[in-house]
N, C-alpha and C positions, 0 to 999 in steps of 0.2 A: 401090429396093435397090441398083441401079449405082451411085448416088450414095454410098451408105453404103460399099460397097466402095471407091470411090475417096477417100473421107474416111479410113478406116481405112489404106489404103495410104500415103497422104499422111502421116498421124501416125505411120506406122512408119519411114516416111523420114527423118523429123525426129528420132525416138528414135535411129536409127543414128549422126546426125550430133551429138546431144546429149553427146558427152563430149569434153573440152580435147582429149586426145590424138589422138582422130579428127580433128578439125579440123587439128590440126598435121600429121597424115598427109596430109589432103587438100591442104594447104598445100604441102608437101615433094613431092608427085606432080604438083603444078601445073608443075613445072620439068621435067617429063618422066619417063619411066620410071625406076624405081629399084629397086635389089635391096634385101633385108631388110637388108643389112649397111651399106648407106649409110644407110637410114631410121634404123636404130639409133643410128648415129654421130650423125647430124645432131640427133636428137631426145633423145639421152641416155636411152633406155628399154630396159626389161630385154627380152630377147628373147621370153620366154613372155609378157610382157604385150602387147608389139607383135602376136605371133601372134593374140591372142586379138582385139585390134581389127582387126585385117586380116581374120581371119575373119567376123567380125560384118559389116564393110562388103563383103566379097566375097559374103556370103549376100544380103545386100541390093541386090547388084548394082551398087553404085557404083565399085568396083574390079574389075580383071581381074587375072590372073596368068599367066606362063607360065613354064617352065623354060629355062634357059640353062645347059647343063651340069650343076654342083651348084648353082647359084643359082636362086632364085625371084625374078623380075623382075615388079614389080607397075606398074599404070597406071591412070589415071582412066578408067572406061568411057564415063561420058557427060561431056564438058567443061560441060555446063549445070549440074553440081553445083556448079563455081566460081562460076557466076553467082549461085546460091542463098547460098552462104557469102558472096559480095561483097555483096549485098544486105543480108544480115544485119548485117554490118559497117558498111555505109553507114548503116543505120537506127540502129545503136548510137552511131555517130557524131552524127548529128542528135539523138539522146536526150541525148547529154552536151552539146552545143552548146544545147540548150533549157535544160538544168539550170544551165549556167553564166550564162544570161541571167538565169534566175531568179534565182540566187544574188547577181549584181550589182545586181538591182533590190532585194533585200533588204537590202543593204549600205547 
């Protein structure tokens, strides 16, 4: 039973990351705390769209926020999420490398 819960929570974690805008947000927050206005400018995303993504990520616990006057400042809650995204990108790089090797062999 406990294993099933862990598997579901892990799947939910990956579902939360399973959108290009959310990966971009994680990469933006990798540089440190950012206000919504900075993220909007950097990612060229509509505020309503960004708010939805931030809400999903905050609900999952990947990011935190705090108020600074009128601004809402976001940060990565657990830096290990950067390692997960980095591992996925590394795997993709390896897959691309393997594909290129196969293509060279076929030529």
